[in-house]
C-alpha positions in Angstrom: 0.0 0.0 0.0 1.3 3.5 -0.9 1.0 6.7 0.9 0.2 10.0 -0.7 3.9 10.8 -0.9 4.7 7.5 -2.6 6.4 6.0 0.4 5.3 2.5 1.3 3.2 2.5 4.5 3.8 0.1 7.2 1.0 -2.4 7.5 0.3 -3.6 11.0 0.7 -7.4 11.3 -2.9 -7.8 12.5 -4.1 -5.9 9.3 -1.9 -8.1 7.1 -3.3 -11.2 8.7 -6.9 -10.0 8.2 -6.2 -9.2 4.6 -4.9 -12.7 3.9 -7.8 -14.3 5.9 -10.4 -12.3 3.8 -8.6 -13.0 0.5 -8.8 -16.7 1.3 -12.6 -16.4 1.8 -12.8 -14.5 -1.5 -10.9 -17.2 -3.3 -13.2 -20.0 -2.0 -14.8 -21.8 -4.9 -13.5 -19.2 -7.5 -12.2 -20.2 -10.9 -10.2 -17.0 -11.3 -9.4 -13.8 -9.3 -8.2 -11.1 -11.6 -6.4 -8.1 -10.1 -5.5 -9.9 -6.9 -2.5 -7.7 -6.0 -4.5 -4.6 -6.5 -7.3 -6.1 -4.4 -4.8 -7.0 -1.6 -3.7 -3.3 -1.5 -7.2 -2.0 -1.7 -8.4 -4.4 1.0 -5.6 -3.3 3.4 -6.5 0.3 2.8 -10.2 -0.4 3.4 -9.4 -2.1 6.7 -7.2 0.8 7.9 -9.7 3.5 6.8 -12.7 1.4 7.8 -14.2 1.9 4.3 -16.0 -1.3 3.2 -15.3 -2.5 -0.3 -18.1 -2.0 -2.9 -18.9 -5.5 -4.3 -21.1 -5.6 -7.4 -23.2 -8.5 -8.7 -25.5 -7.9 -11.6 -28.4 -10.0 -12.9 -30.7 -9.3 -15.8 -34.4 -10.0 -15.3 -34.7 -12.0 -18.5 -37.0 -14.4 -16.8 -39.1 -14.0 -13.6 -37.4 -16.8 -11.7 -33.9 -17.3 -10.2 -32.5 -20.8 -9.8 -29.7 -22.5 -7.8 -27.2 -21.5 -10.5 -27.8 -17.9 -9.6 -27.2 -18.6 -5.9 -23.5 -19.6 -6.6 -22.5 -15.9 -7.0 -25.2 -14.7 -4.6 -23.7 -16.8 -1.9 -20.3 -15.3 -2.6 -21.8 -11.8 -2.4 -23.2 -12.9 1.0 -19.7 -13.9 2.1 -18.5 -10.4 1.3 -21.4 -9.0 3.3 -20.4 -11.2 6.3 -16.8 -9.8 6.0 -18.2 -6.3 6.5 -18.2 -5.1 2.9 -21.0 -3.4 0.9 -22.9 -5.8 -1.4 -24.5 -4.2 -4.5 -27.2 -6.3 -6.2 -27.7 -4.7 -9.6 -30.9 -5.5 -11.5 -30.1 -5.0 -15.2 -33.4 -3.5 -16.3 -31.6 -1.6 -19.1 -29.3 -4.4 -20.1 -32.2 -6.9 -20.2 -33.6 -5.0 -23.0 -30.4 -5.4 -25.0 -30.0 -9.1 -24.2 -26.8 -10.7 -22.9 -25.0 -12.4 -25.8 -22.8 -14.4 -23.4 -22.8 -18.1 -24.3 -25.4 -17.5 -27.1 -25.1 -18.9 -30.6 -27.8 -16.5 -31.9 -29.3 -13.2 -31.1 -31.3 -13.2 -27.8 -35.0 -12.1 -28.4 -35.5 -8.5 -27.2 -37.7 -7.9 -24.1 -40.2 -5.1 -23.8 -40.1 -2.7 -21.0 -43.2 -4.3 -19.6 -41.7 -7.8 -19.7 -38.6 -6.5 -17.9 -40.7 -4.9 -15.1 -42.8 -8.0 -14.7 -39.8 -10.2 -14.4 -37.9 -7.9 -12.0 -40.9 -7.5 -9.7 -40.0 -10.4 -7.4 -36.2 -10.4 -7.8 -35.5 -8.6 -4.5 -37.7 -11.0 -2.6 -36.0 -14.0 -4.2 -32.5 -12.6 -3.5 -33.5 -12.0 0.1 -33.5 -15.8 0.6 -29.7 -15.6 0.3 -28.7 -12.0 1.0 -29.6 -9.6 3.8 -31.1 -7.0 1.4 -31.7 -4.6 4.3 -27.9 -4.1 4.5 -27.3 -4.1 0.8 -27.5 -1.6 -2.1 -30.2 -2.7 -4.6 -29.9 -0.7 -7.8 -31.2 -0.7 -11.4 -28.9 0.3 -14.2 -31.7 2.1 -15.9 -31.0 4.8 -13.2 -27.9 6.1 -15.1 -28.3 4.5 -18.6 -31.7 6.1 -19.0 -30.1 9.5 -18.5 -27.2 8.9 -20.8 -27.2 11.2 -23.9 -26.2 10.1 -27.4 -22.8 11.9 -27.1 -22.3 10.1 -23.8 -22.9 6.8 -25.5 -20.6 7.6 -28.4 -17.9 8.5 -25.9 -18.4 5.2 -24.0 -18.2 3.1 -27.2 -15.1 4.9 -28.4 -13.1 3.1 -25.7 -13.0 -0.2 -27.5 -12.5 -1.5 -31.0 -14.5 -3.9 -33.1 -11.5 -6.2 -33.3 -11.4 -6.4 -29.5 -15.1 -7.3 -29.4 -14.6 -10.0 -32.0 -12.0 -11.6 -29.7 -14.9 -12.6 -27.5 -15.4 -16.3 -27.9 -19.1 -16.4 -28.6 -18.9 -13.5 -31.1 -15.9 -15.0 -32.8 -17.7 -18.4 -33.2 -20.8 -16.7 -34.7 -18.7 -14.6 -37.0 -16.7 -17.6 -38.3 -19.9 -19.5 -38.8 -21.6 -16.7 -40.6 -24.3 -16.4 -37.9 -25.6 -12.8 -37.8 -24.5 -10.6 -34.9 -26.8 -7.6 -34.4 -25.1 -4.3 -33.7 -27.0 -3.8 -30.5 -25.4 -6.9 -29.1 -22.0 -5.2 -29.2 -23.4 -2.6 -26.8 -24.1 -5.1 -24.0 -20.5 -5.3 -22.7 -20.1 -1.5 -22.8 -23.2 -1.0 -20.7 -22.2 -3.7 -18.2 -18.8 -2.1 -18.0 -20.2 1.4 -17.4 -22.3 0.0 -14.6 -19.0 -0.5 -12.7 -18.1 3.1 -13.3 -21.5 4.4 -12.1 -21.3 2.3 -9.0 -17.6 2.8 -8.4 -17.2 -0.9 -7.7 -14.1 -2.4 -6.1 -15.0 -6.0 -6.9 -17.3 -7.6 -9.4 -18.6 -11.2 -9.2 -19.9 -13.3 -12.1 -19.9 -16.7 -13.8 -17.1 -17.8 -16.1 -19.4 -17.0 -19.1 -19.2 -13.3 -18.0 -15.4 -13.1 -18.0 -15.1 -10.9 -21.2 -17.7 -8.4 -19.8 -16.1 -8.3 -16.4 -12.6 -7.7 -17.6 -13.8 -5.1 -20.1 -15.2 -3.2 -17.1 -11.6 -3.0 -15.7 -10.5 -1.2 -18.9 -13.5 1.1 -19.0 -13.1 2.1 -15.3 -9.4 3.1 -16.0 -10.6 5.1 -19.1 -13.0 7.0 -16.8 -10.3 7.7 -14.2 -11.2 5.1 -11.7 -9.1 2.2 -10.2 -9.9 -1.1 -12.0 -12.1 -3.4 -10.0 -11.0 -6.9 -9.1 -12.9 -9.7 -10.8 -13.9 -13.0 -9.3 -15.4 -15.7 -11.5 -17.2 -18.9 -10.5 -18.0 -22.0 -12.5 -21.5 -22.5 -13.9 -23.8 -24.9 -12.1 -24.8 -27.8 -14.3 -28.6 -28.5 -14.4 -30.5 -31.6 -13.5 -29.7 -33.2 -16.9 -26.0 -33.4 -15.8 -24.7 -31.8 -19.1 -25.9 -28.3 -19.8 -25.6 -25.3 -17.5 -28.7 -24.7 -15.4 -31.3 -22.8 -17.3 -35.1 -22.4 -17.1 -35.2 -22.4 -20.9 -33.5 -25.8 -21.0 -35.9 -27.3 -18.5 -33.1 -28.4 -16.2 -33.3 -25.7 -13.5 -34.1 -25.9 -9.8 -35.8 -22.7 -8.9 -35.1 -21.0 -5.5 -38.9 -20.4 -5.2 -39.8 -24.0 -6.1 -42.1 -25.6 -3.4 -40.0 -27.4 -0.8 -41.0 -30.9 -2.0 -40.3 -30.0 -5.6 -36.9 -28.5 -4.8 -36.1 -31.6 -2.7 -37.2 -34.0 -5.5 -35.2 -32.1 -8.2 -32.1 -32.2 -6.1 -32.6 -36.0 -5.7 -32.7 -36.3 -9.5 -29.3 -34.8 -10.2 -26.7 -37.4 -11.5 -24.5 -38.9 -8.8 -21.4 -37.6 -10.6 -22.6 -34.0 -9.9 -23.0 -34.3 -6.1 -19.5 -33.1 -5.3 -19.7 -30.2 -7.7 -23.1 -29.1 -6.3 -21.5 -29.1 -2.8 -18.4 -27.3 -3.9 -20.4 -24.5 -5.6 -23.2 -24.2 -3.1 -21.8 -24.8 0.3 -20.5 -21.2 0.8 -18.3 -22.2 3.8 -21.2 -24.2 5.4 -22.0 -27.9 5.7 -18.5 -28.8 7.1 -20.2 -31.2 9.6 -20.7 -33.6 6.7 -17.2 -33.3 5.1 -16.7 -37.1 5.3 -19.9 -37.6 3.2 -18.8 -34.9 0.6 -15.3 -36.3 0.3 -16.6 -39.8 -0.3 -18.9 -38.3 -3.0 -16.0 -36.5 -4.6 -14.1 -39.8 -4.8 -17.1 -41.6 -6.3 -17.3 -43.7 -3.1 -19.8 -44.1 -0.3 -23.6 -44.0 -0.7 -24.7 -41.4 -3.4 -28.3 -41.7 -2.3 -27.4 -40.7 1.3 -25.3 -37.8 0.0 -28.2 -36.5 -2.1 -30.7 -36.9 0.7 -28.5 -34.8 3.0 -27.8 -32.2 0.2 -31.5 -31.9 -0.7 -32.4 -31.3 3.0 -29.7 -28.7 3.4 -30.7 -26.8 0.3 -34.4 -26.8 1.3 -33.6 -25.7 4.8 -31.5 -22.8 3.4 -34.3 -21.5 1.2 -37.4 -22.5 3.1 -36.4 -23.3 6.7 -35.8 -26.5 8.7 -39.5 -27.4 9.2 -40.0 -27.2 5.4 -37.0 -29.4 4.9 -38.4 -32.1 7.2 -41.7 -32.0 5.4 -40.1 -32.3 2.0 -38.0 -35.3 3.2 -41.2 -37.0 4.4 -43.0 -36.2 1.2 -40.1 -37.7 -0.8 -40.1 -40.9 1.3 -43.9 -41.3 1.1 -44.5 -40.3 -2.6 -41.3 -41.3 -4.4 -39.8 -44.1 -2.3 -43.0 -45.8 -1.1 -45.0 -44.6 -4.1 -47.9 -43.5 -2.0 -50.3 -40.6 -2.8 -49.6 -37.4 -0.8 -51.8 -36.6 2.1 -52.8 -33.2 0.7 -53.5 -32.7 -3.0 -54.6 -29.4 -4.5 -58.2 -29.6 -5.9 -59.3 -27.6 -8.9 -62.6 -27.3 -10.7 -62.7 -26.8 -14.5 -66.0 -25.8 -16.1 -66.6 -27.1 -19.6 -68.8 -24.1 -20.4 -70.9 -25.9 -23.0 -68.1 -28.0 -24.5 -68.4 -31.8 -24.5 -65.0 -32.4 -22.9 -61.5 -30.9 -22.4 -58.2 -32.1 -23.7 -55.8 -33.7 -21.2 -52.9 -31.5 -22.2 -55.0 -28.4 -21.9 -56.1 -29.4 -18.4 -52.5 -30.2 -17.3 -51.3 -26.9 -18.6 -54.0 -25.0 -16.8 -53.2 -26.8 -13.6 -49.5 -25.9 -14.2 -48.5 -29.6 -14.0 -46.7 -29.2 -17.3 -44.7 -26.3 -18.7 -46.3 -26.5 -22.2 -48.3 -28.9 -24.3 -45.2 -30.0 -26.1 -43.7 -30.8 -22.7 -46.9 -32.7 -21.9 -46.7 -34.8 -25.0 -43.1 -35.7 -24.2 -44.1 -36.7 -20.7 -47.0 -38.9 -21.9 -44.6 -40.6 -24.4 -42.2 -41.2 -21.5 -45.0 -42.8 -19.5 -44.9 -40.1 -16.8 -48.6 -39.1 -16.8 -51.2 -41.0 -14.9 -55.0 -40.6 -14.4 -56.4 -42.4 -11.3 -53.2 -44.5 -11.1 -53.3 -45.7 -14.7 -50.6 -44.6 -17.1 -51.8 -42.5 -20.0 -50.7 -43.6 -23.5 -52.6 -41.2 -25.7 -51.7 -37.5 -25.4 -54.9 -36.6 -27.3 -57.1 -38.1 -24.6 -60.2 -36.0 -23.6 -61.7 -35.6 -20.2 -65.5 -35.5 -19.7 -67.5 -34.5 -16.7 -66.2 -36.1 -13.5 -63.3 -36.1 -11.0 -59.8 -37.2 -11.8 -56.6 -37.8 -9.8 -53.8 -36.6 -12.1 -50.1 -37.4 -11.6 -47.2 -36.1 -13.6 -43.8 -37.6 -12.8 -43.1 -38.7 -9.3 -44.0 -35.5 -7.4 -46.8 -33.5 -9.2 -50.4 -34.3 -8.2 -53.7 -32.6 -8.6 -57.4 -33.6 -8.3 -59.4 -32.1 -11.2 -63.2 -31.8 -11.0 -64.6 -31.3 -14.5 -68.0 -29.7 -14.3 -70.7 -28.2 -16.5 
C-alpha cells in the first residue's frame, strides 16, 4: 500500500493477517481472481480506513425466476457481506432490453419494458432468501443508462475496437460460422462495464461466461479515471440433466422459489457424478459437519443416495427453513420411495362451459403440472402421466364431466373436477 507521498506505508501485522484471511474467503470456490495484488492493497486500505469494499453483482431480469445456478454468486456476495463489505445487487433492467449475448449462438430475443418490469418484480424477494437485502444496495442500471445522452454513448463506445469485441469467444464463433450478430449486441459489454463506473465498484462477481464483460469493465473504469475493479469468476452450475448449464429455458433448473417438496425432489434427480460439484459450488463455507460424506462423493465412493438426501435437505432448509426441509423429506419418502399418494393434494374445478369435454394436455397446462403442451406430449410418451393411477398412453385423450386424480412424474399431483 502506498502513501500520498509515494512511500510504502507500514501495515500492522494484524491488518496483514486479516487481509490474507479475507482473501482466502474471497478465493473460495472461485475459478479466477483477476487483479489480486490490486485487491490486496485496496483491501488493506479499506481495513485501515474502515471503508468497506463495494462489491457488485448484476443480474438481468430476462425471466421471472432465479435458480440454484444464480445462488452460486449470490452466496459469494453474502460472504463479502459477512466480511463487512457493501454488497451491491444490480438489477439490469436496461441491459435486459439489449439481451446478454454471453454463451449464445444466436441473437437473444429482445424484451419489452413491460416484460422486464414484470420479471424484475419479485427479484429482491428472491434474492432475500440468500442476501440480507436490508444491509445491501439494490440498484437498477436504468438509473444512469436512462439519463445517458447520445454523445455520452458515443464516448463510451469509443473506448474499445470492433477487433477487441470479436476476440470474445461467442462473437468469434458466430462470426466464423456466418451467424448474424446484431449491432446492439456489441453494446451489451459496454453497458455492463459502465455499470461498474456508475457504482464505483471495487470488486465484481460473475460466472465464467461473463469473463469478457467483467474484464472489459476494468478497462472502462481506467478510461473514466477510476481504479480497476477486481474480478472474481465462478463455475456455472450444471442442471439436473447433468450436461448443460442450469437454465429455465432448457428445463433443467431448480428454482429457488420452487415448493420445498419440488426442490427436494429435483435435487434428488441430479446425476450422482454431480453431487460433489453441487456441494463445492453451493456450500459457501457451510456444511462442514458432513465433510466425510462430501469427500466420499468426490471420490465416487460411499452412498450417493445418502449424500443427495443430505444435500437436498440442506438446500431446502437454506431456502425455506428447517421445518419445510423435514416436510419435504417425508413427502419424498412417502410419494417417491414408497410410491404413495400425498396426504394433501390441490383440488381444482374446471367448467366445460358448453363443451363436451376438455383435452388432457390443456387441463394439465391450466393446472401448471406441465410447462407447455409439447412438454406434456413428451411426458406422456415417457409414461410419466397417470390418471387415477393408470398410465396415459394417448396425449390426445379427452376428459369429460367427472373427477380425476392426475399425476405427472413422481411428485406432481392434482385432483381435477370437470363440471358443466
